[in-house]
C-alpha positions as CSV (number, residue, x, y, z in Angstrom):
1,M,120.4,56.5,101.2
2,S,119.7,56.9,97.3
3,D,122.0,60.2,97.7
4,I,125.0,58.2,99.9
5,R,127.3,56.0,98.1
6,F,128.7,55.1,101.4
7,P,126.3,55.1,104.0
8,L,127.7,55.0,108.0
9,V,125.8,52.2,109.5
10,Y,125.3,51.4,113.5
11,E,125.2,47.7,114.5
12,I,123.0,47.2,117.7
13,N,122.7,44.1,119.8
14,A,118.9,44.6,119.9
15,R,118.4,42.1,123.0
16,V,121.2,44.1,125.2
17,W,120.1,47.5,124.1
18,L,116.2,47.1,125.0
19,R,117.1,45.6,128.1
20,E,119.1,48.6,128.9
21,L,116.5,50.8,127.7
22,S,114.1,49.1,130.0
23,K,116.5,49.4,133.3
24,K,116.7,53.3,132.6
25,H,113.6,53.9,132.0
26,G,112.2,51.8,134.6
27,K,109.9,50.1,132.5
28,P,109.6,47.6,129.6
29,I,111.0,48.8,126.2
30,T,110.4,47.1,123.1
31,L,110.9,48.2,119.5
32,A,107.4,49.3,119.3
33,S,108.0,51.9,122.3
34,V,111.6,52.9,121.7
35,P,112.1,56.7,123.0
36,E,112.5,59.3,120.6
37,T,115.5,60.2,122.1
38,E,117.4,57.4,120.4
39,F,116.7,58.3,117.2
40,Q,117.7,61.7,118.0
41,R,120.8,60.4,119.1
42,W,121.5,58.5,116.1
43,K,120.9,61.5,113.6
44,Q,123.1,63.4,115.7
45,H,125.9,60.9,115.0
46,R,125.1,61.1,111.6
47,F,124.2,57.1,111.0
48,D,122.6,56.5,107.8
49,A,121.4,52.9,108.6
50,I,121.0,50.7,111.8
51,W,121.7,47.0,111.8
52,L,119.8,45.5,114.3
53,M,121.2,42.3,115.6
54,G,119.6,39.4,116.9
55,V,115.6,40.0,116.2
56,W,115.0,36.9,115.3
57,K,113.2,34.4,117.3
58,P,115.5,32.4,119.8
59,S,115.9,28.8,120.0
60,P,115.1,27.1,123.4
61,K,117.9,24.4,122.3
62,G,119.9,26.6,121.4
63,R,120.1,28.6,124.7
64,E,120.3,25.3,126.5
65,I,123.5,24.4,124.5
66,A,124.7,28.3,125.1
67,L,124.4,27.7,128.9
68,H,125.8,24.4,129.6
69,H,128.6,24.9,127.1
70,R,131.9,24.6,129.0
71,G,134.0,26.5,126.3
72,L,131.6,29.3,126.6
73,W,132.0,30.1,130.3
74,Q,135.3,31.7,130.0
75,E,134.5,34.0,127.6
76,Y,131.2,34.9,129.7
77,S,133.6,35.4,132.8
78,R,136.0,37.5,130.8
79,A,133.2,39.7,129.6
80,L,130.9,39.6,132.7
81,P,132.5,38.3,135.9
82,D,128.9,38.1,137.9
83,W,127.2,36.5,134.8
84,T,124.5,34.3,135.9
85,A,122.1,31.8,133.9
86,D,119.4,34.7,133.6
87,D,122.1,36.5,131.5
88,V,122.5,33.6,128.9
89,A,120.2,33.5,125.7
90,C,121.2,31.5,122.5
91,S,123.3,32.8,120.2
92,P,121.5,35.1,117.7
93,Y,122.6,33.3,114.7
94,C,121.1,30.4,116.3
95,I,117.8,31.0,114.5
96,A,114.6,29.0,114.9
97,E,112.4,31.2,112.7
98,Y,112.8,34.5,111.1
99,A,109.6,36.3,113.0
100,T,110.6,38.9,115.4
101,A,111.0,37.7,119.2
102,E,108.1,38.4,121.0
103,E,109.9,39.3,124.1
104,L,111.4,42.3,121.8
105,G,107.9,43.6,120.5
106,G,107.0,41.0,117.7
107,E,106.5,41.7,114.3
108,S,104.2,44.7,114.3
109,G,107.0,46.2,116.9
110,L,109.5,45.4,114.5
111,Q,107.3,47.3,111.8
112,K,107.1,50.6,113.6
113,F,110.6,50.9,114.6
114,R,111.3,50.5,111.0
115,E,108.8,53.3,110.3
116,R,110.0,55.4,112.6
117,L,113.7,55.3,111.3
118,H,112.7,55.9,108.1
119,A,110.8,59.0,109.4
120,N,114.1,60.1,110.6
121,G,115.8,59.2,107.6
122,M,117.5,56.1,108.2
123,K,117.2,52.5,107.1
124,L,117.0,49.1,108.8
125,I,119.4,46.1,108.1
126,L,118.8,42.9,109.2
127,D,120.5,39.7,109.7
128,F,120.4,36.5,107.3
129,V,122.2,33.4,108.0
130,P,122.2,31.5,105.0
131,N,124.6,28.4,106.4
132,H,122.5,27.0,108.8
133,V,119.3,26.9,111.3
134,A,118.9,26.4,114.9
135,L,118.1,22.8,116.2
136,D,115.0,23.1,116.9
137,H,114.0,24.7,113.6
138,P,110.7,23.3,112.0
139,W,112.4,22.0,108.9
140,L,113.9,18.9,110.7
141,S,110.6,17.3,111.2
142,L,108.9,18.8,107.9
143,R,112.1,18.5,105.1
144,P,114.7,16.7,106.8
145,D,116.3,16.5,103.3
146,Y,117.0,20.1,103.3
147,F,120.2,19.1,105.9
148,I,123.1,17.0,105.5
149,A,122.4,13.5,106.7
150,A,125.5,11.3,107.8
151,P,125.4,7.3,108.7
152,K,125.7,6.6,112.3
153,S,128.9,5.0,112.0
154,L,130.5,8.2,111.2
155,A,128.2,10.5,113.3
156,L,129.3,8.5,116.2
157,Q,133.2,9.4,115.7
158,S,132.6,12.9,116.1
159,E,130.7,15.6,117.9
160,D,130.0,17.4,114.5
161,F,127.0,15.7,114.5
162,Y,123.4,16.1,115.8
163,S,120.6,13.4,116.6
164,P,117.2,14.0,117.3
165,D,116.3,10.5,117.7
166,G,119.2,8.3,118.4
167,E,118.8,6.6,114.8
168,R,119.1,9.9,112.2
169,F,122.1,12.1,112.1
170,F,122.6,15.4,110.6
171,A,125.6,17.5,110.4
172,C,125.9,20.8,112.4
173,G,126.6,24.2,110.9
174,K,130.3,24.5,110.0
175,D,133.3,26.7,108.8
176,P,135.6,24.2,107.3
177,Y,138.7,25.9,109.1
178,F,136.9,25.6,112.8
179,P,134.9,23.2,114.8
180,A,131.1,23.1,114.2
181,W,128.5,25.2,115.7
182,T,126.9,22.5,117.6
183,D,123.9,24.6,118.3
184,T,122.7,24.7,114.5
185,L,122.4,22.1,111.6
186,Q,124.0,22.7,108.6
187,L,121.8,23.4,105.4
188,N,122.3,21.4,102.1
189,Y,122.8,23.4,99.1
190,A,123.4,20.7,96.9
191,N,119.5,20.3,97.3
192,P,117.8,22.5,94.4
193,S,114.5,22.6,96.7
194,L,116.4,24.0,99.9
195,R,118.0,26.5,97.6
196,K,114.4,27.8,96.6
197,A,113.3,27.4,100.3
198,M,116.0,29.6,101.3
199,I,115.5,32.2,98.8
200,Q,111.7,32.4,99.5
201,T,112.9,32.9,103.0
202,L,115.1,36.1,101.9
203,R,112.2,37.3,100.4
204,T,110.0,37.2,103.6
205,V,112.7,38.9,105.5
206,A,113.3,41.4,102.5
207,E,109.9,42.6,103.4
208,K,110.8,43.6,106.7
209,C,113.8,46.0,106.0
210,D,116.1,47.5,103.7
211,G,118.7,45.4,103.5
212,V,120.3,42.1,104.9
213,R,124.0,41.4,106.3
214,C,124.5,37.7,105.5
215,D,126.5,35.8,107.8
216,M,129.6,34.0,106.5
217,A,128.3,34.2,103.1
218,M,131.3,32.7,101.2
219,L,130.3,29.5,102.6
220,E,127.3,29.1,100.1
221,L,129.9,29.4,97.0
222,K,129.8,26.6,95.2
223,S,133.9,26.1,95.3
224,V,133.6,26.2,99.1
225,F,130.3,24.2,99.9
226,N,131.6,21.5,97.5
227,R,135.0,21.2,98.8
228,T,133.4,21.4,102.5
229,W,130.5,19.0,102.1
230,G,130.3,17.4,98.5
231,W,131.6,13.9,100.1
232,L,128.6,13.8,102.2
233,A,126.0,15.9,100.7
234,G,126.6,15.6,96.8
235,E,127.3,18.3,94.5
236,M,126.1,21.8,94.3
237,T,125.8,23.0,90.9
238,E,124.2,26.3,90.7
239,E,125.5,29.7,92.7
240,F,123.2,30.6,95.1
241,W,124.1,33.9,95.7
242,I,123.2,34.9,91.8
243,E,119.6,33.6,91.8
244,A,119.0,35.0,95.4
245,I,120.2,38.4,94.9
246,S,118.6,38.5,91.5
247,Q,115.2,37.8,92.6
248,I,115.2,39.9,95.4
249,K,116.4,43.1,93.1
250,T,113.8,42.6,90.6
251,F,111.2,43.7,92.9
252,R,113.5,45.9,95.3
253,S,116.2,47.4,93.4
254,D,117.4,49.6,96.2
255,F,117.6,46.5,98.9
256,L,121.1,46.6,100.1
257,F,123.1,42.9,100.4
258,I,126.2,42.9,102.5
259,A,128.5,40.1,103.1
260,E,130.6,38.8,105.9
261,A,133.3,37.4,104.0
262,Y,136.8,36.0,104.1
263,W,139.6,33.8,102.2
264,D,139.7,36.2,99.2
265,T,136.1,35.8,98.2
266,E,135.4,39.4,98.3
267,W,135.5,40.0,94.8
268,T,133.4,37.1,93.9
269,L,130.7,37.9,96.1
270,Q,130.7,41.3,94.7
271,Q,130.5,39.9,91.2
272,M,127.7,37.7,92.2
273,G,125.2,40.8,93.0
274,F,126.6,42.0,96.7
275,D,126.7,45.9,97.3
276,F,129.6,45.3,100.1
277,T,131.6,42.6,101.7
278,Y,133.9,42.9,104.7
279,D,137.4,44.3,104.7
280,K,138.6,42.0,107.0
281,K,142.2,42.4,105.1
282,L,142.4,46.2,105.8
283,Y,141.6,45.3,109.9
284,D,144.0,43.1,110.2
285,R,147.1,44.9,108.4
286,L,146.1,47.9,110.3
287,H,146.3,45.7,113.6
288,R,149.9,44.5,112.7
289,R,150.7,47.9,111.9
290,D,151.8,46.6,108.1
291,I,152.0,49.9,106.7
292,F,153.3,49.0,103.4
293,G,150.4,46.1,103.1
294,V,147.9,48.6,104.2
295,K,148.9,51.2,101.4
296,G,149.1,48.1,99.0
297,H,145.5,47.0,99.9
298,L,144.4,50.7,99.7
299,S,145.9,50.5,95.7
300,A,143.5,48.3,94.8
301,N,140.7,48.4,92.1
302,W,138.2,51.6,92.5
303,D,135.4,48.8,91.8
304,Y,136.5,46.4,94.2
305,Q,137.4,49.2,96.8
306,R,134.2,51.1,97.0
307,K,132.1,47.9,97.8
308,M,133.7,47.1,101.1
309,V,132.5,47.2,104.7
310,C,135.4,49.3,106.6
311,F,135.6,48.8,110.5
312,S,137.6,48.9,113.3
313,E,135.3,46.6,115.4
314,N,132.4,44.7,115.3
315,H,130.6,42.3,117.7
316,D,132.8,39.4,116.3
317,E,135.9,41.3,116.9
318,E,137.7,42.6,120.2
319,R,136.9,46.0,121.3
320,A,139.0,48.6,119.3
321,V,140.5,50.2,122.2
322,A,141.7,46.7,123.2
323,R,142.7,45.5,119.9
324,F,144.5,48.8,118.7
325,G,145.4,50.5,122.0
326,E,146.5,54.3,121.6
327,N,146.1,53.9,118.0
328,A,142.3,53.2,118.4
329,R,141.2,56.9,117.5
330,A,144.0,56.8,114.4
331,V,142.4,53.7,113.0
332,M,139.1,55.0,113.6
333,L,139.8,58.0,111.8
334,L,141.1,56.1,108.8
335,V,138.0,53.7,108.5
336,L,135.2,56.2,108.8
337,T,136.8,58.5,106.1
338,M,137.4,55.5,103.5
339,P,135.1,54.7,100.7
340,G,132.8,51.8,101.0
341,M,130.2,51.1,104.0
342,R,131.6,52.5,107.0
343,L,130.7,50.3,110.3
344,V,130.4,51.5,113.8
345,H,129.7,49.1,116.3
346,Q,127.5,49.5,119.7
347,G,130.0,50.7,122.5
348,Q,132.3,51.9,120.2
349,I,132.2,55.5,120.2
350,E,131.9,55.3,124.1
351,G,135.2,53.4,124.0
352,Y,134.4,50.4,125.7
353,S,137.2,47.5,126.1
354,R,135.2,44.5,126.9
355,R,133.8,42.4,124.1
356,L,130.5,41.0,125.0
357,P,129.9,37.4,123.9
358,V,127.1,37.3,121.4
359,Q,124.9,34.7,124.2
360,L,125.1,37.3,126.4
361,L,122.0,39.6,127.2
362,R,124.1,41.9,129.8
363,R,127.0,43.8,129.3
364,Y,129.6,44.9,132.2
365,D,129.0,48.2,133.3
366,E,132.2,50.1,132.7
367,A,132.7,54.1,132.1
368,G,134.5,53.8,128.5
369,D,137.4,55.6,127.1
370,E,136.3,59.6,127.1
371,R,138.8,60.4,124.7
372,I,137.4,58.4,122.3
373,A,133.8,59.6,122.5
374,Q,134.9,63.3,122.3
375,F,136.9,62.5,118.9
376,Y,133.6,61.1,117.5
377,Q,132.0,64.0,118.3
378,R,134.5,66.2,116.7
379,L,134.7,63.9,113.8
380,S,131.0,63.1,113.4
381,H,129.7,66.4,111.3
382,A,133.0,65.6,108.7
383,L,131.4,62.0,108.2
384,Q,128.1,63.6,106.1
385,N,131.0,65.6,103.8
386,P,130.0,65.1,100.5
387,A,133.8,64.0,100.0
388,I,133.4,61.1,102.3
389,T,129.6,60.1,101.5
390,C,130.0,59.9,97.6
391,G,133.4,61.1,96.8
392,N,136.5,59.2,95.1
393,F,139.6,58.0,96.5
394,Q,143.3,58.5,96.1
395,L,146.2,57.3,97.6
396,L,148.6,60.7,98.3
397,N,151.9,60.9,96.8
398,A,153.5,62.3,99.4
399,R,157.4,62.9,99.9
400,G,158.9,62.4,103.7
401,D,158.2,59.7,106.1
402,Q,156.6,56.5,104.2
403,D,155.3,55.2,107.4
404,V,152.5,57.9,107.2
405,I,149.2,56.8,105.4
406,A,147.7,59.3,103.6
407,F,144.7,59.6,101.3
408,A,142.2,62.3,99.6
409,R,138.6,62.3,98.9
410,R,137.1,64.7,96.6
411,C,133.3,64.9,95.5
412,G,132.8,67.2,92.3
413,D,135.8,69.3,90.9
414,R,135.6,72.0,93.6
415,I,132.5,70.7,96.0
416,A,134.3,69.0,98.5
417,Q,137.6,67.5,99.6
418,T,139.0,66.2,102.7
419,F,142.6,64.7,103.3
420,T,142.8,61.8,105.5
421,L,146.5,61.9,107.4
422,V,147.4,58.7,110.1
423,N,151.0,58.1,111.9
424,L,150.2,54.4,113.5
425,S,154.0,54.3,114.4
426,D,155.5,55.6,118.1
427,F,157.4,58.3,116.4
428,P,157.0,61.5,114.7
429,K,156.6,61.5,111.1
430,E,156.8,64.5,108.7
431,I,155.2,64.5,105.1
432,R,154.5,67.2,102.5
433,F,152.5,66.9,99.2
434,E,151.1,68.9,96.5
435,T,147.2,70.0,96.4
436,D,145.4,73.6,95.3
437,A,143.0,72.9,97.9
438,F,144.2,75.8,100.4
439,D,145.4,77.9,97.6
440,D,142.5,80.4,98.6
441,V,142.9,80.1,102.1
442,E,143.8,83.6,104.1
443,S,145.1,82.5,107.0
444,Y,145.5,79.0,108.9
445,E,142.5,79.8,111.3
446,H,140.5,79.1,108.1
447,V,141.9,75.7,107.9
448,E,139.3,73.1,109.3
449,V,141.3,70.2,111.2
450,I,140.1,67.5,112.6
451,T,142.7,66.0,115.3
452,T,142.8,62.7,117.4
453,E,145.1,64.7,119.9
454,P,143.0,67.6,120.9
455,R,145.3,68.6,123.8
456,H,148.0,69.9,121.0
457,S,147.3,71.6,118.1
458,P,147.9,70.1,114.7
459,Q,151.3,71.0,113.0
460,F,151.1,72.3,109.5
461,D,152.7,74.6,107.2
462,L,150.7,75.5,103.8
463,W,153.2,76.7,100.9
464,N,151.9,77.8,97.3
465,G,150.7,74.7,95.6
466,G,150.8,72.2,98.7
467,I,150.9,71.5,102.3
468,S,153.5,70.0,105.0
469,V,152.2,68.2,108.0
470,R,153.9,67.0,111.1
471,L,152.2,64.1,113.0
472,R,153.3,63.1,116.5
473,A,153.1,59.4,117.6
474,R,149.8,57.7,116.8
475,E,148.1,60.6,115.7
476,G,145.6,61.4,113.2
477,L,144.4,64.3,111.1
478,L,141.6,65.2,108.8
479,F,141.6,68.3,107.0
480,V,138.3,69.6,105.5
481,A,139.2,71.9,102.3
482,K,136.3,74.6,102.4
483,R,135.1,75.8,98.7
């Protein structure tokens, strides 16, 4: 990805995907034996990297909790009405050890899979979970000081603590705004030895992949950790990410760090060395159809904006077709032509509508939305246009309806240029803007336009030094200027 500033990444639930491949081919498929057709399909979809979610050694205790947690049963039933115990595993973020699960192919299988990705021009991204580990992680018996101990009198008042023996009590992993993840143990970043051990763990992970998606990365900021745990764990005195990222980049300068981040911590994490951070604000504003908010967000400083992860779904969010409805294609067009890392989730380009809880190993067999699949097929070739993979970004100063989101991407002076126009409203809109990108066009037939509504011809007029565009309700258009 050295020549691609803004990679297109595909997130795959490894456990579900390999089970489906095994069923399809009538034999066990592991990471070591993935059919070549999968790699070719990813190349056709223009993916630069595969985020393989859920490869690490699972936790037996975590599975027991996932299986008997009544609060999760309703989620399972919504996603998979006929689920059984055989369909339930531990959460992929309840990690007993950073070793590739044997049932997925083990360490040798992961290595072979990565080599084949590289041979096909793609990179491998894996998960790193810095905040917590599984209840049966070996550190609990070997290094209990790595965790946050609590007095028995306090622990018995809450379900947010775990005891391995009825005498010692330790805090479960926690986001300060939600109940604890009771299948995990909270790591104590006030302990310098723990920070050192986690950096060593990260080095081990970095030897197996080309980048890491760091789960809930903001929880390891000093300000967040001390506010959440300082009263019980003591004070965290050094920023973990500054040291961790610096050490890894010393021997792997091109290694990618991706932060799942919220609460306005994105810029802070970028300053500490993260290459990309989640853009949840853009996602939420698009969902609310807050056009003013979206435009304000897209006016942010370039150094900030070029490091965002743009998405319209991932494993934590509802499926795009369920969340955005008839706007799903228009939102997909917008986020996939943005600067920054562009994320596509497994099942998204098939138009699946049921979100799968991460504890389930089988998904509901649904047909998907053929309109989504056909749109992505039309769009995919443009996603490797240099204007999108490497270009700058400019909100268009358009006249007309201000409800239209419009921006341009350009790479070089006359190398490549694209224009994204999106109407998320329920009514037709019209805008016009100045550009010389189409001055050399001899006829409208020579203008490449990718539309979210293929049953209707795009509506636009070229004039000397500009273009006028009429967008139908919930329509998105991508103009590709040919030089």
